[in-house]
C-alpha positions, 0 to 999 in steps of 0.5 A: 583767586575764585575766577582765575583765567575766566572771561566775564561779560558784564553789561551795564558795567559803567556804574553802580552794581556793574562797575562794582562787579567788574572790580570785584571779578577782576580782583578775583582773576577774571578778564572783563568785557565792560559793556555800557551804552555810555562810552565815558562811563565804560572807559572809566570802569576799564581805567579803574580795573587796570589801575587795580591790576586787572585786565578789561576792555570796553565795548559800547553796547545798546543791549536792546539791539541785536547787532550791538549784542552780537558785536559784544559777544564777537569782540569778547571772543576775538579778544579773550578767546572764550566766554565763561561768565555772562552777567546781565546787569544792564537795565533801566529804572527810576533814573530814566525818562521812561515811564515808571508809572502804572499801566494806565499812565504808561505810554505804549512806546515807554512800555516797549522800550523798558521791556526791550532794555530790561528783558529783550536784552537778556534774550539777545545775550543768551541767544548769542552768548550761550553758543560761545559758552557751550564751545568753552565747556559751559559757564555761568549766566547771572541775571539782575532782576529785582524784588519788583519781580516777586511782589506787587507794586502800585507803579513801575509796571513795565519795569515789574513785568520785565523783571518778572520775565527775567526770573521766569526766563532764567528758570527756563534757560537753566533747565534747557542748558543745564545738560550743557554745563551752563548754570543760570541764576537770578539776583533780585536786589532791593533798594541799592544805592545806585544811579538807577534809583537816585530819584527815589533815595536822594530825597530820603537821604536829604530828609534823614528818613529811613530808606526802607522798613526792612530788618537791616535798616540801611540802603544796600550798596553795589558791592552787596550785589556784586559779592552775590554775583561773584559767588554765582560766577564762581565754581563754589556755586557749581550745583546751583542753577535756576535759583533766585537769590533775594538781596534786599535787607530782608524787606520781602521777608516781612 
């Protein structure tokens, strides 16, 4: 198994990419700390992992809150003894009531909240998670950004800024903590069929229109991202850090 005896924190693991990763990582031998702000979703993921023969606990976390993130790290270590994998997957997007508009039409409070959930969360998990990873001899940090970090868009400017910040911070962390045997890499998904972008893709599903004008003419699935994260979490990517992997069906290659 590719993650045998490893301990993984996965934020936003109550649905979508995070849940897919929890199931795949568990199948490969990892013990999972399922983090989500919705207990019903987090508990459901834990149940699914256990039904598949894996081991998992749920820790309710608002990833933008320092006390919650500290509790997430502390509880994971007290339960499993270490942290080997930190998968920063939690985020807020088009399914949120927060503004996904341009800077002119985005309320200041919405801007701050989107940045807090999508970018401040990465700062907090790194701040409190990295010292524990160093104690264990190192590990892998995986950050879910977006193709919005790499291309311009006419909307979702707070989201775009946060995801761009994740890519930049991933590189900085990789340089800083590489000598401590901590690898930090970023995944930039394209359109993935998850609850986060349901308001965008559901109308297209009903209309029968193509999802994206990309070479691979389908919507991505959560497993497409989770399998990429599995590679980054495993020792197979041991010489890889500071990288940004684009998983978008070829959309930005055009």
